[in-house]
N, C-alpha and C positions, 0 to 999 in steps of 0.2 A: 038640811043632809040625809034626812029619816028619805026622803021619797027618790033621792041622789040612790040609796046605797038600797032598794028597793029597788031602781030602774036598772042600778048592775047587776044583782042577784036574778033578775028576770034577765038578762041579757045575756050572761054566764048557765043559766038555764036553757035560752031557747038553744045558744051555740052547741049546749053539748046535747041536746036535742037532735037539731038541723045534724051532728058531727053522726048521730046512733044512725043516724036515718041516712047517710050519705052513706057510709059503711055496708047497710043489708041491701039496698041501693046495688051496691059493687058487686057486694057474694051472690046478690042475686043474678046480676049480671051472672058472674064468671060460673054457677051453676047449670044458665041453659048457655054458653059456651062449648061446656060442655058435654051438653044432651041432654040438661033435665033433669030434677028432684026426678023425677016418676025412675026414669032408666034407668040413673045410678041406684036407687034403692033399691031397685030388684033385682040387682048383681046381689049375687049371697056370697059366692067365692070368684076369687080370681088367679089366674098362674101367670105367669111371668115368665118368659122367657128368653134370657139373652146371654152379653158377653162385656166382658169389663177388661181395659185395658191399665197397667200400673207401671210405665214407662216403657225396658222390654219383656216384661211379666203379662198374660195371655191368663183370663180366667170364664168357666162358664160356669152359671147359675140358673137357678130355677127360682122362683121366689112363689110361696102360697100363701091368700088371707083366706079368711072367714068369717064371717059374721060371726059369733060378735069377738069383736078382738084376738083375733088367734093369726100367728102371723111361724113360716115355712120358712127359711132360708139356705139352700144347699150350694155351696160356693168350689169349683173342680178345678183346681191346679195341682198340674203334675199330678196326675193320679188316686190324688188324695179328695177327698169331702169333708169342705169344714159344713157343718151346719148349725144352725142357733136358729131357734122356736121358741114361742109364746104362748102361751095353752088359753090365754083370759087370764089368770090369775098366775104361774109362775114361770119361768125363764129360766132355756138351756143352752147348753152346746157342748158339740164333738169337738173339741181342736186337733184331727188328726199329728198335725203337722209341730206340737209340743211332743209326742211321743205315745199321749194317749188316746187311748181308740172307746172308751166309756162314756156317756155324758154324764156332764157333772152341770149344775147347778151357775148360771148367768153372774157377774163379779156385779154391784152395786150401777155403777154406771151405762153398763152392757143393757139390763133392764129396762131400764127409763128408756132406752133407744129401739126398744124392742117395742116395750109398751106405743111406744109413738109410734112405731113403724106397722104395730096392725090394724092401728084407727084404718079402715077399710077405705072410708069415706076421706079422711084428708081432718086435718083442722076449725074448715072453715064450718062444714056444710052442721045446722045444730050444733053452732059452737056454745050458745049462752048454755045450752041443758049441760054440754059438757061443761062446763067453768073455765070453758077461756073468754079472755078478752080478746077485741079486734080491735086497734084504733086505726085511723087515715093518719099516714104521717103525712101525706101530699104527693101531688102530681108533679112528677121529676124524669130527667130524662135518664136511662141507662142503657149506656152504648149506643145511645143514639137514640133510643128509642122514647116515646110517651109510657109510659109507668106512672100506674097508680100504686103508690106505696103504703106497705101495711104489714102493722105490727103485732102478731101474736102471741099471747101468755100464754101459752098452754096451764093448766089445771094446778103441775104442780109447781109450775116455776116458773120451765121453758121457756124459751122468747124466742123463736124466729120471724125473720123479716122476709117477704111474699112483696114480689113486683108482678104486677097482671100489665099485661101488654096492655093501652088506653085501649084500644080500635078491639081488639077480637077477646078482652079481655080474658082470655090464658093466663098462666102462669108460666115467666120469662127468666128468671130469675126469686132462689132464694139463698137468703144466710143465716146458716144459725152457731151453734158455740159446739161444739160436740168431744165429751169426754175418756182421753186414750190409756189407759195408766198412771193415772191422777197429773194428765199433764191436759193444760183446754188448748183447744183449738179453733178458729173459726175458718169456717168452709164455706166458699159460695159456690153455690151450685143453676150452671148455667140449662137450662130446659129448652130444646127444638125438635125439629121434626115431627109436629103432631103427626096424626092418623085419627082415621076414624075406624074405629073398631067396634059393629055393630049398636050405632048414633051414639057413641062416645067416644070424647075425645083423649089420648093416650098422647103422649110426647116418647120417640121412640128415641129421642138422644138426649144423653144429662153428662156435664161434666161438668167434674167439683174440681177445686182446688183450695188452697190456706188461701184464707187471704193475706194481700201482699206479695204475692208471691213464692214464701216461701214454704218450699219443701215438696215433694211428690202431686202430682195430680193424679184423676183417673179419669177415663170417659165411656162410659155405658152406654151397651146397646143395646138394643131391644130385638130382639126378630119375631116374640111369637107373643100374643096375648088372647089369652079366653077367659069365658067365664061363665060362671055356674057349672062350671065341672066338680066332678059325685066329690067328695072327702070327707070325709070319716075324721070328726073329734079327735078317736086316736094318735091320728098323723102328727098330731101339734104338740099329744104330751111325752114326760119324757121315758124312752125308756126303761124299764129295771136293770138293775145294774145285776150280770152273770153268776147262776151259782155260781160255788167254789166248789170248784173239784173233788172228788173224791178218793180221794187216795186206794190206792188195794190192798188189802195189807201180803 
């Protein structure tokens, strides 16, 4: 009996090691497919310009990211600009559609998403150092394409499902839960139209919709990607509130 238990223990240890090795091999191929770790790490800032369609509504956006963990997204709709930003520690937003023109701290849910979006490399690179966990669920068909299904658990407990094309090793789909005003929704994102920009592969098309087709979706189209544009850290900082007006006697 002890020999059986010992053999079973060795089997499970080997199975775990093989699984971890397989995950790391897949991630290594994903990094290579995107252009390689050296080129990715050489990128200090990214500025992405594009547009988004929400049914009949359209919006333009400029997303700026900077190491380490800074982001600012400006979304223009009907002449007004929504700003969401994270400076590496704190998140803030300007939401003019509510009649407010001044910056305010983000809600806890928005802050969680902003912190994730500020990771310029994404959840797979240096995942162990970041405290993330990556599991290989298996190889499966995703809308007719053979894919590797990875389950990524971020350090804060957020779970993301990533589907990598088994041939190109590029992401073609992701599934994740988002929370808006206390309501949780599972969002599916389809990534495509990959183009090479300075040696790195970037998805220029992202289509998102709630899982199950319930509710409106959106299509994001990227028109321009710029690397290593000069951006001061102050660009991501929350602006100070305007000084109160002093009434003259």
